[in-house]
C-alpha positions in Angstrom: 138.3 20.1 60.6 136.9 22.7 57.6 137.4 26.0 58.5 134.1 26.9 57.7 133.0 25.0 61.1 134.9 26.2 63.3 133.7 30.1 62.6 130.2 29.5 61.6 128.7 26.4 63.8 128.6 28.2 66.7 126.2 25.5 68.4 129.5 23.0 68.6 129.7 22.6 72.5 133.4 23.1 72.5 133.7 26.1 70.9 130.6 27.5 73.3 132.7 26.6 76.1 136.1 28.0 75.0 134.1 31.3 74.4 132.3 31.0 77.5 136.0 30.5 79.5 137.5 33.1 77.2 134.7 35.8 78.9 135.3 34.5 82.7 139.1 34.9 82.0 138.6 38.7 80.2 136.2 39.9 83.6 138.7 38.4 85.7 141.6 40.0 84.3 139.7 43.4 83.6 138.7 43.2 87.2 142.0 42.4 89.2 143.7 44.9 87.4 141.4 47.9 87.6 140.7 47.2 91.0 144.2 47.3 92.3 144.9 50.3 94.5 141.7 51.6 94.2 143.1 55.0 96.1 145.4 55.5 93.6 146.0 57.8 91.9 144.0 60.3 93.6 140.4 61.2 92.6 140.7 63.8 89.7 138.4 67.0 88.8 136.7 64.8 85.9 136.0 61.7 88.4 134.7 64.3 90.8 132.2 66.8 88.6 129.2 64.9 89.2 129.1 64.4 93.0 127.2 67.3 93.4 124.2 66.3 91.6 124.5 62.7 92.5 124.2 63.7 96.3 120.7 66.1 95.6 122.4 69.1 93.9 122.1 71.5 96.8 124.2 73.9 95.5 124.4 74.7 91.8 128.0 73.6 91.4 128.2 71.6 88.0 124.8 71.9 87.4 124.2 73.7 84.2 120.4 73.2 83.9 117.6 71.6 86.2 114.2 70.1 85.3 111.6 70.5 88.0 114.5 71.4 90.7 116.4 68.1 89.9 119.9 68.5 88.3 119.6 67.5 84.3 122.6 68.8 82.6 125.7 68.8 84.4 127.5 71.4 81.8 126.2 72.4 78.4 127.1 68.9 76.6 127.3 66.7 79.9 124.1 65.1 81.2 123.2 63.9 84.8 123.1 60.5 83.8 126.0 59.0 85.9 124.7 61.2 88.6 121.3 59.3 88.5 123.2 56.2 88.6 125.3 57.1 91.7 122.6 58.7 93.6 121.5 55.2 95.4 125.2 54.6 95.8 126.5 57.6 97.5 123.3 57.6 99.6 123.8 54.1 100.7 127.8 54.3 101.3 128.6 57.7 101.1 131.1 59.5 99.1 134.9 57.9 98.8 137.2 57.0 96.3 135.7 53.5 96.4 132.3 54.4 95.6 133.3 56.5 92.9 135.5 54.1 91.4 134.1 50.6 92.4 130.7 51.4 90.3 132.6 52.4 87.2 134.5 49.5 87.5 131.5 47.2 87.5 129.8 49.3 84.6 133.1 48.3 82.5 132.6 44.7 83.6 129.0 44.9 81.9 130.6 46.6 79.1 133.0 43.6 78.4 130.3 41.2 78.5 128.1 43.1 75.6 131.2 43.3 74.0 131.8 39.5 74.1 128.0 39.3 72.6 129.2 41.4 69.7 132.1 39.1 69.3 130.4 36.0 69.4 127.2 37.3 66.9 129.5 39.3 64.4 133.2 37.0 64.2 132.0 33.5 65.6 133.1 32.2 69.3 137.0 31.7 68.1 137.8 35.5 66.7 135.3 36.9 69.0 137.3 35.3 72.0 140.5 36.8 70.6 139.0 40.3 70.5 137.5 39.9 74.1 140.9 39.2 75.6 142.3 41.7 73.8 140.1 44.1 75.3 139.7 43.2 78.6 143.9 43.3 78.6 144.0 46.6 77.3 145.5 49.4 79.7 143.8 52.1 77.7 140.6 50.7 78.4 141.8 49.5 81.8 142.6 52.4 83.7 140.6 55.1 81.5 137.5 53.2 82.8 139.0 52.8 86.7 139.4 56.8 86.4 136.7 57.0 84.1 138.7 60.3 82.5 136.3 62.0 80.4 134.2 60.7 81.4 134.3 57.4 79.3 132.7 54.4 81.4 129.0 55.0 80.4 129.5 56.1 77.1 131.6 52.5 76.3 128.6 50.8 77.9 125.9 52.4 76.1 128.1 52.8 72.7 128.5 49.0 72.8 125.0 48.2 74.1 124.1 50.2 71.0 125.7 48.7 68.7 124.9 44.9 70.3 121.0 46.0 69.6 121.8 47.1 65.9 123.1 43.9 64.9 120.4 41.8 66.4 118.0 43.9 64.7 120.1 43.2 61.3 119.8 39.4 62.1 116.2 39.1 63.7 114.4 41.7 62.5 112.7 42.1 65.9 110.8 45.5 66.8 112.1 45.1 70.3 115.7 45.4 69.2 115.1 48.6 67.3 113.3 50.2 70.2 116.7 49.2 72.4 118.8 50.8 70.0 117.0 54.0 69.8 116.8 54.0 73.6 120.4 53.4 74.1 121.7 56.2 71.5 119.2 58.7 73.1 120.8 57.8 76.9 124.4 58.1 75.1 123.6 61.2 73.8 122.4 62.3 76.9 125.6 61.3 78.9 127.5 63.6 76.7 126.4 64.8 73.5 129.9 63.7 71.7 127.7 60.4 71.3 126.5 62.2 68.3 129.8 61.4 66.5 128.8 57.5 66.6 125.2 58.2 65.9 125.6 59.9 62.8 128.8 57.8 61.6 126.5 54.4 61.8 124.2 56.1 59.4 126.6 55.7 56.2 127.9 52.9 57.5 124.8 51.0 57.7 123.4 52.1 54.7 126.5 51.4 52.7 126.6 47.7 53.9 122.9 46.8 54.9 120.7 48.8 52.7 118.8 45.5 51.9 118.4 44.2 55.5 117.5 47.9 57.1 114.7 47.8 54.2 113.3 44.5 55.2 113.7 45.2 58.8 111.8 48.5 58.0 109.0 46.3 56.1 108.4 44.2 58.9 108.1 46.8 61.8 106.8 50.1 60.2 105.4 51.4 63.0 107.8 50.9 65.8 110.9 51.6 63.6 108.9 54.9 62.4 108.5 55.8 65.7 111.9 55.0 66.9 113.8 56.9 63.9 111.3 59.9 64.6 111.9 59.7 68.4 115.5 59.4 67.9 116.1 62.3 65.2 114.0 64.7 67.8 116.3 63.8 70.2 119.3 64.2 68.0 117.8 67.8 66.6 117.2 69.0 70.0 120.6 68.2 71.7 122.3 69.9 68.6 120.4 73.1 69.1 120.9 73.5 72.9 124.1 71.7 73.5 126.3 72.2 70.0 125.1 75.2 68.3 126.0 77.5 70.8 129.6 76.1 70.8 130.3 76.6 67.4 129.4 80.1 67.6 132.6 81.7 66.0 134.4 78.7 65.9 137.4 79.3 63.3 140.6 76.8 63.1 142.7 74.8 60.6 141.5 71.5 60.0 144.5 70.5 58.4 146.9 71.5 60.9 145.0 69.5 63.2 145.3 66.3 61.1 149.3 65.2 62.4 148.4 66.2 66.1 145.2 64.1 66.0 146.9 61.2 64.4 149.5 61.2 67.1 146.7 61.6 69.9 145.0 58.7 68.5 148.4 56.8 68.8 148.9 57.4 72.1 145.5 57.2 73.4 145.3 53.4 72.0 148.8 52.5 73.2 148.4 53.1 76.5 151.1 56.0 76.8 148.7 59.2 76.7 146.8 58.4 80.1 150.2 57.6 81.5 151.6 60.7 81.1 148.7 62.6 82.3 148.7 60.8 85.3 152.6 60.6 86.0 154.1 63.6 84.5 156.6 60.7 82.8 156.5 59.1 79.7 155.8 55.7 79.1 158.9 54.0 77.3 156.7 51.7 75.2 153.4 50.9 74.1 151.1 48.3 73.6 150.4 47.0 69.4 147.3 48.9 69.2 148.2 50.8 66.3 149.4 47.9 64.4 146.3 46.3 65.2 144.7 49.3 63.6 146.8 49.7 60.4 146.3 46.0 60.3 142.6 46.2 60.3 142.3 49.7 58.4 144.3 47.9 55.3 142.8 44.7 55.7 139.3 46.1 55.3 140.1 48.2 52.5 141.8 45.6 50.8 138.7 43.2 51.2 136.5 46.1 50.0 138.7 46.9 46.8 139.0 43.4 45.8 135.5 43.3 46.4 134.7 46.1 43.9 137.1 44.6 41.6 135.9 41.0 41.4 132.0 42.3 41.3 132.9 44.5 38.2 134.6 40.4 36.8 131.2 39.0 38.0 133.2 37.1 40.1 132.0 37.8 43.8 134.2 37.4 46.9 130.8 37.3 48.9 130.9 34.1 50.7 126.9 33.0 50.2 124.5 35.5 51.6 125.7 35.7 55.7 125.6 39.4 56.7 128.9 39.4 58.1 130.3 39.4 54.5 129.7 43.3 55.0 131.3 43.8 58.4 135.1 45.2 57.0 132.8 47.9 55.3 130.7 48.7 57.9 133.4 49.0 60.3 135.8 51.2 58.0 132.8 53.4 57.4 132.2 53.8 60.8 135.5 54.7 62.0 136.0 57.1 58.9 133.1 59.2 59.5 133.9 59.2 63.1 137.4 60.4 62.5 136.1 63.0 60.2 133.8 64.4 62.9 136.8 64.6 65.6 138.6 66.2 63.2 136.5 69.0 62.8 135.6 69.4 66.1 137.8 72.4 67.4 137.7 71.2 71.3 138.1 67.4 70.6 141.9 67.5 71.6 141.9 64.8 74.6 142.0 61.0 74.9 138.6 60.5 76.2 137.7 61.9 72.8 139.7 59.5 71.0 138.0 56.6 73.1 135.0 57.2 70.8 136.6 55.3 68.0 137.5 52.6 70.8 137.2 49.4 70.6 136.7 49.8 66.7 140.0 49.1 65.6 140.0 45.5 67.1 136.5 45.2 65.4 138.1 45.8 62.2 140.9 43.4 62.9 138.3 40.8 64.1 136.0 41.6 61.0 139.4 41.4 58.7 140.0 37.7 60.2 136.6 36.7 60.1 136.2 37.2 56.5 139.5 36.2 55.3 139.1 32.6 57.2 135.6 32.2 56.0 137.3 32.7 52.2 140.4 30.8 52.9 138.0 27.9 54.1 135.6 28.0 50.9 138.8 28.2 48.6 138.3 31.7 47.4 142.2 32.2 47.9 143.2 28.9 47.3 146.2 29.6 45.1 147.5 32.1 47.4 147.2 29.4 50.2 148.9 26.7 48.7 151.6 29.4 47.6 151.5 30.8 51.4 151.8 27.3 53.0 154.5 26.0 50.3 157.0 29.1 51.0 156.4 28.9 55.1 157.1 24.7 54.9 160.2 25.6 52.9 162.1 28.1 55.3 160.4 26.2 58.8 158.9 22.7 60.0 157.4 21.1 56.8 155.3 19.0 58.5 153.6 21.7 60.6 152.2 23.6 57.7 151.6 20.0 55.9 149.1 19.8 59.0 147.6 23.0 58.5 146.8 22.6 54.6 144.8 19.7 55.7 142.9 20.8 58.4 142.7 24.4 56.3 142.9 25.7 59.6 144.7 29.1 60.6 144.0 28.8 64.4 147.5 28.5 65.4 148.4 31.4 63.8 145.6 33.5 65.5 146.2 32.0 68.8 150.4 32.9 68.3 149.2 36.6 67.1 147.0 36.9 70.1 149.3 35.7 72.8 151.9 38.4 71.3 149.3 40.9 71.3 148.4 40.2 75.1 151.9 39.9 76.7 152.7 43.4 75.1 149.2 45.0 76.6 150.2 42.6 79.8 153.9 44.3 79.9 152.3 47.7 80.0 149.7 46.9 82.4 152.4 45.9 84.9 154.2 49.1 84.2 150.8 50.9 85.2 150.6 48.9 88.4 153.8 49.3 89.6 153.6 53.2 89.1 150.3 53.4 90.7 151.2 50.8 93.7 154.6 52.6 94.6 155.0 55.8 96.2 155.9 57.7 93.2 155.2 61.3 92.0 152.0 61.8 90.0 151.1 64.9 88.2 149.1 67.4 90.7 145.5 66.8 89.6 146.2 63.0 90.0 148.1 63.3 93.3 146.8 61.1 95.9 148.0 64.0 98.5 144.2 65.2 98.0 143.4 63.0 100.3 145.4 64.5 103.1 144.5 67.8 102.0 140.6 66.8 102.4 141.3 66.0 106.0 143.0 69.0 106.4 140.2 71.0 105.1 137.4 69.2 107.0 139.4 70.0 110.5 140.4 73.5 109.8 137.6 74.8 107.6 136.4 77.6 109.9 133.9 79.5 108.0 135.0 78.8 104.7 137.0 76.6 102.5 138.4 78.3 99.2 139.7 76.9 96.3 142.2 79.3 94.5 143.4 76.9 91.9 141.6 74.6 89.3 140.2 71.4 90.3 140.9 71.3 93.7 136.8 72.5 94.7 135.6 69.4 92.6 138.3 67.2 94.3 137.9 68.5 98.1 133.9 69.1 97.9 133.7 65.3 97.0 135.8 64.0 99.4 134.9 66.2 102.8 131.5 65.6 104.7 128.2 67.0 104.4 128.6 70.1 106.8 132.3 70.9 105.1 130.8 70.9 101.8 128.4 73.4 102.6 131.3 75.9 103.5 133.3 75.1 100.0 133.8 78.1 97.5 135.4 77.8 93.9 137.1 81.0 93.4 139.8 80.0 91.2 138.3 81.6 88.0 138.0 84.8 90.1 141.7 84.8 91.0 143.0 83.6 87.5 141.0 86.8 85.5 141.8 89.2 88.8 144.1 91.9 87.0 143.6 94.4 89.3 143.7 93.6 93.3 142.4 97.5 93.7 139.3 96.6 91.6 138.7 93.9 94.0 137.1 95.5 96.8 133.4 93.7 96.5 134.8 90.6 96.0 136.9 90.9 99.0 134.2 91.9 101.4 132.1 89.5 100.4 134.4 86.5 100.7 137.5 87.7 103.2 136.2 90.3 105.5 135.0 89.4 109.2 135.5 85.8 107.7 138.0 82.9 108.9 138.7 79.6 107.3 141.8 77.8 104.9 142.6 78.5 100.8 144.0 75.6 99.3 146.1 76.0 96.2 148.7 73.9 94.3 152.2 74.4 95.7 154.8 76.6 93.5 155.9 74.5 90.4 152.8 72.3 90.8 150.4 74.5 90.0 148.0 73.8 87.2 146.8 77.5 86.6 149.8 79.2 88.0 148.1 83.1 87.3 145.3 82.2 89.7 148.0 81.4 92.9 150.1 84.5 91.9 146.9 86.3 92.1 145.4 85.5 95.3 148.8 85.7 97.0 149.1 89.1 95.6 145.0 90.1 96.6 146.0 88.7 99.9 148.8 91.3 100.3 147.3 94.1 98.8 144.5 93.9 101.1 146.3 92.7 104.6 144.6 89.6 104.7 146.1 87.8 107.6 147.0 84.5 106.1 149.4 82.0 107.2 150.9 79.2 105.2 149.4 76.4 107.8 150.2 73.3 105.8 152.5 72.0 102.9 151.5 68.4 101.5 154.4 66.7 99.8 154.3 63.5 97.8 156.6 60.2 97.9 159.3 62.1 96.5 159.4 64.9 99.1 157.8 67.3 95.9 155.2 69.9 97.4 152.2 69.5 95.9 149.1 71.4 97.8 149.4 74.5 100.0 146.7 75.2 102.9 146.8 79.3 103.9 144.5 79.5 107.0 143.2 83.3 107.1 141.3 84.8 110.2 138.5 87.5 110.4 140.0 91.0 109.5 138.6 94.5 109.9 
């Protein structure tokens, strides 16, 4: 069968059924891997920062701004969208590791479906199925989503939905797709302001690739397109002025020196080793082949773009008819390049969750390159190169296999073999993650499952106050205790961290310790995230003779102390 029929005729029932089967497998695989051992590792700081707003925002903990008394911004750059989504979940089922994590897994399953739709639309059923299987088995996507590290789950869903409606607007010229694209972009910005990276990057990518399509789209839907652009522009301008400009004041740093660090951060994020290190404190001995995928995608797209330019100048265009998908390598290459530059020039973009703004575009790049080459191969654009390649392969291997490949003009066996290799590498890393997360291992203190025991202890011995004197503990405990204990929770680690002279803290002592009883929670020595905060708390207690007592130490499965609870009683 001619290769063009495999990739362009999506009405063929066997390809439709095969693509649907790939989606079912992808959903089952992702759901199984993400849902296993739902309580481990422990609920972390980022996972819990939205909980206060999601249960009504009765305190100002992580409520940066309100509108009509309702939490609107959790931090200067994080909106309350996730809190709104979780409000009915927590109202119906309460707050627990399960109710925190299962919903983001459900959101990520929706993301898988959306990416599958993008794959079918952009790459055809065969290559689209390959892309979705690679993404569903990717440990970076699975475990970053499960733990919502960043957070990134909503960003992934909204970014994928916006991209899907962008491509549908290009292909259908329907006004509803323009409006949907604008709505999802606005929601993405509201969720987290670094979504602007995607929105800014899609502008040059779209103009370079789809100028005529965008013009035709605008002429057909003048009113809807104008209002959508104005609305989106106004939201972006408001977000930049209120959320980004204040963060840039006095910002100076060396961009050139950032390049090696950002390259390394990208590599470790995409191959699954960065998150593993953050969670466990140990080095994953191997990663996936995601960085090879990135290199193949980038250089393949660059080769296609360069070849297209050269052949255009020779008046021998490589374009395959008028199919809009011929421009996808240039589109995704421009999108990734622009977003990478935006990340590099953003001083505080130093974590894996920032690099996830580039996910899963390396797979899309690869899919667009494979799609383009396959169509060009079948159309005879590379006929001489194809014959040379097949002849060379036949010399060193079984000639009958390659002769059949020549007759069918098909590269599907090669794609299937490459896919199996890539998925096997991902499943190998997945298995390592699952073994670590299911076992009784040592975790980084911020991710330790002993946080559950600490929360139970705080709830049973709360007294008048539950004071967190080290970074992150308050968020975790506040989310895991009952409503009455939450009202007693106090996050005082910033005060202890900045405390230089206990003698100057007499008012602080009177406000929180004089004539009070309760428990102070800290990380154990050697596990402290902010060691100065723990040391300053102990110095403060000694200076004011606060009658503290180490009432409990919480150790991990390896016998290493992770948390300490100090009880104190009313003092004169």
